N, C-alpha and C positions, 0 to 999 in steps of 0.2 A: 054939965061942962061933963060930966060922966055918959050922957046918954052923946054928945057930940065924937067924944074920945071914942066912943064904940061903933058909931057912925065912921069914923075913920080909919079905924081896926078893920072891921066889913070890909070896906071900900077896898084898902089894901090888900087883903086877903082874897079878895073876887078881882082884883088887879093879876095877884100873885098867877091866881087860878087858870085865869084868860091865860095871863102871858106862858107860863109853863103850858097850855094845851095846845097854845099856838105853836109853842118851838114843835112842840110832838109831832104835829100835823104836816108842821113844815119839813120834817126830818128828811135827808140832813142838808145842811148850810153851808157845809163844809166837807172839807175830805176827811176821809174815814182812814182808817189806821188798824192792819191785821198784824198782830204781831203773833209772831212764830217762833217756838224755842229752842229750836235748830238752825245750824251752819248750813247757808244757800247752798243748796243741789241737793239735798235729802226730800226723802216721799213727800213730807208735810208740807215743806219750802216750796213742791213743783206742783203742789195741788193746790196749795193758797193762791199761788201767782196767777194759776188758771182760772181759779174765781173768780181773783180780782182784776182780772181780765174781763170778764164777765159783769159783774158789778158795779163797775163803775158806770157804766152806759145805764144798767137798769136804774143806778139810785143819783146819777146826773149830778155825778161828783167824783174828783178826783178817789181810786182808793190804793191805799200804799202802804205794800208788805213791808215790817220792818222784822231784822232779824235779833233775839234778844237769845242768843246761847251760852250754857256756861250752868253752872252750879246741879245738872243733873234735871236741867229744867224749871226747878226751883226759881232761879232769876224770873225767867218771863213768868212766872204763876205767881208770884208775890207782885210783881210790877202790877198787870193786870187786874190784880185782885183789888189792889189802891187808886185803881184810876178812877176817874169821875164815871156817876153811874148815868151813862149819855147818849149812849149810840157809835160812842163816835171812836171805841177801842173794842176792837173785835179778836178774842184767841183763837189759834188754829194751833192744835195742840194733838196729842194721840190719849193713849190710856195711861201714860206718866202721871197725868195731872190727879187720876184716883192713885193710885198704886204711892207714887211717894210720898204723900203724908201718912200712910200704915209704914212706912220701912225708915223714915225721919223725925224723929221726935221735933229735929229743931225747924222742921217746914217754918214756915210763917203764915200757910193758909189754909183753909178750909177748905177743900173742892166743892162738900154740900153748901154750906154758907156764902162759900163769896162768890161763886160763879151760876149761872143759868146759860141750860143751854140754850142752843141755837139750832141746829143741824150738825145731824151724821153726816156724812160725807161718804164713807164707805167702810165696811170689814176689813180687818188686812189679817188673811192668815201667814202662819210660815212653814217654812221648808225644814226638814231635818234632812241634814247633809254628810254622805263624807266624800271624800274623794278617790277618786274612779280608781285607783291603786291601793284601794281596799279589798280587803276578802271581802266586809260588808254589803250584802245586795240585797236587803229586803229589812225589815221589822226585826224580821224575828231571828237574825243574822246577827242583826244588830248588838238583838240582847245578850246571844249564845255566846259570841265575841268579846261583849263587854262584861260581861257577867265572869268571865272566868280570869279578868283583868284587874281587879279592884285597887284602886288606888292609883292603877300605874298608866293610866291615861289623860285625857284633857281634853274640855272642850272652853268654848270663848264665849263672849256677849258683848255688845257693844257698850255695857256699862252697868256696873250693879246694882240690882233694883228693878230695870225695866223689864219688857215684857218676855223678852229673850232667855232672862236671868231667873224670872219666876218660872218658865215654865218646860225649862231644862231641871231644874229640880224637881219638880210634879215628872217628870217622865222619869229621869232618876230612882222618884220613890215609886210611880208605878210598874218598874219593870225589875229594880232590884239591884241597879248597875250601884257602881262608887267611880265616879270622874271627877278629876280636882275643875276648880271654877277657876277661871281665869280671865278676867274684864281686861277689855278697852277701852280707848276714850274713841268712842265710834267705830262703823264696822269696816271701815277702808283698812287700816292696821290690822283687824283679826281677821278679815278676811286673807291679807296679806300673807299673815304667821300660818292660815288654814293653808293657803295653798301650794304654800313654803312648809309645810311638813312637820310644822311647830305645835300645832294640836291636832285633836282626832276628829272630831266632828263639832259642827253645830245648829242651831237653831237658826237659819237665815233665811234675811228678807228677800221672798220670789224675785223683783225687779234686779235684787244688788247682784245674787248668784247665777240671774236667766244665762246670763253671758258663759257662764265657763264649766255650765251643765249640756249647752247646745253645743259647745264645743269639745265635751266627750272629759274635762278633765274634772268634772265633779259628779255625784249621783246623787238624789233625791229621793229619802229615801219614801218617807211620807209628808202632808201638810197637816195642819191644824185647821180644828173647822169642822161643820157637818157636811161638807160638799168636797169636791175636788174641787180644782181651780183650773181659772184654763189654759194658764200660763206654763202646767205643768199634767196635762189632761190623762197621764198613766200614772202618777204616781197618787197611789191612795189615801186617803184621811189616814188617823189616825186610827179611830174606830175600825175599821175594815184591817186594816192589821194587825186588830186586835189587841188594842190599847185605848181603852172607854173613858180615859180622863184628859186628855187630848179636845176636847171637840170645842173648848173656847179660844176665842178669838181676841184681841185687839183692833180697833177703832182709830180714825182720823176723824175729828167730829168738830166746831165752834161753838164757841163760848161767849158771853159777854157777862161782864162784871156785874153781883145779882141787884135787886132793886133800880136795875136800868127800866124805863118806860115801858108798860104793854106792848103800848101799841107800837114801837122800836123795834121792841123782838117778833110783832108780827109779822111788821116788814120786811126786817131783815130776812128772817126764816121763811117766807112764801118767797125774795128772791132768789135765794139759797135752794132751796127745794127745784125749781123751774131750773135753778142754772144745771143741779146735779144729775137732771131727769133728761137733761140734751144729748141725744146719742153717741156727739162729738165726746162729752163728757165720759159718760159711760164707757166707749171703747177707749178712750184714753186709762181710763181705772183699771179695765180688766186687763189692756195690755201691760199691762206695770203690776200685773199679782196681785191686784186688788180686786176685791167685791162689791157693787156699786148696792147704798141703800138708799140713799136720798131720804132720812128719816126727820120733817119738821119738829119744833121745837117739842111739840106735845110726846110724840113715840120716843124723840130719844132722851128724855127728861125720866119717860116711865123705864126707858133700858138699864137706866146706870144703877136704882137699885139693886137687883138682882145681881149685877154684873161685880158691884160692888162684893157684896157675900161670898160670889166664889173666889176673887183675888185677893179677900180677906182670910178666907179658909184656905186654898193654898199655899198662905206667907207663916200663915200658923200651923200647919200640919207639919210644914216644911221647913219650918223653923228655918226659914230667909232671912239673913242678917244685914248689912250694908256698914263697911267701914266709916 
């Protein structure tokens, strides 16, 4: 009897393993969702929709983009972390996935344990900007002008705890200025107040601020990252301008819940990298102030530990907290 039970159990396990392998090899057999933690219209949403349009024919299944905005991206992150680990839920996000658990003790996800990297789409430099009516024309002017006015000026961000906030505080610390942080719910209201003269400077998303630079209303003083960007070729990097701690840049990338089958991860990563290397995708990213990277799962995963360390250091050294 015991022998018969053993045979039945082994047969069942073998059938299960065979079925699982078959499921993986047949992937996908139904629509795939890409979850975006931002409202429609932003860079993450736009890039995700372009990827979805090209990924759908590659997978021979519909690829649907679903926006789950709110909670400073925590709503979407927590949702995807708990999603089935089957490759049918993909997460398209940015560096907030790493930063938020460092800043919010109540975040109910662990980026390192709950997610597996699929592909990095691009890096996302930011630009330090002032209005054209400002006397500040260079980074040196910026330092001199704001140093002379401690606590009497302000800068904005699209939300407390995001990359703009962390880099702005790192800039303040690096050059020794004291300027008041004003957080907004998104970059649209922030830019409206900036253009209206209610805040003095901010570290902007290039594609958002570009029309105002081109119209002559705004001046870009420097960009983050190691290289100048195609959108603002005349704007130096912070390092070129004498500020060495603003080389770090954010990114947009795609993840799946941890423990998603390796074969599924390999397939998705391979298809996404092929899409990201297409000339029209590269041109689209450059035109929007982004720097194409097209890192596959392994390369992207390898880049995350030093990135975590860099941002954790900036958050700690600058005593960045969110309410």
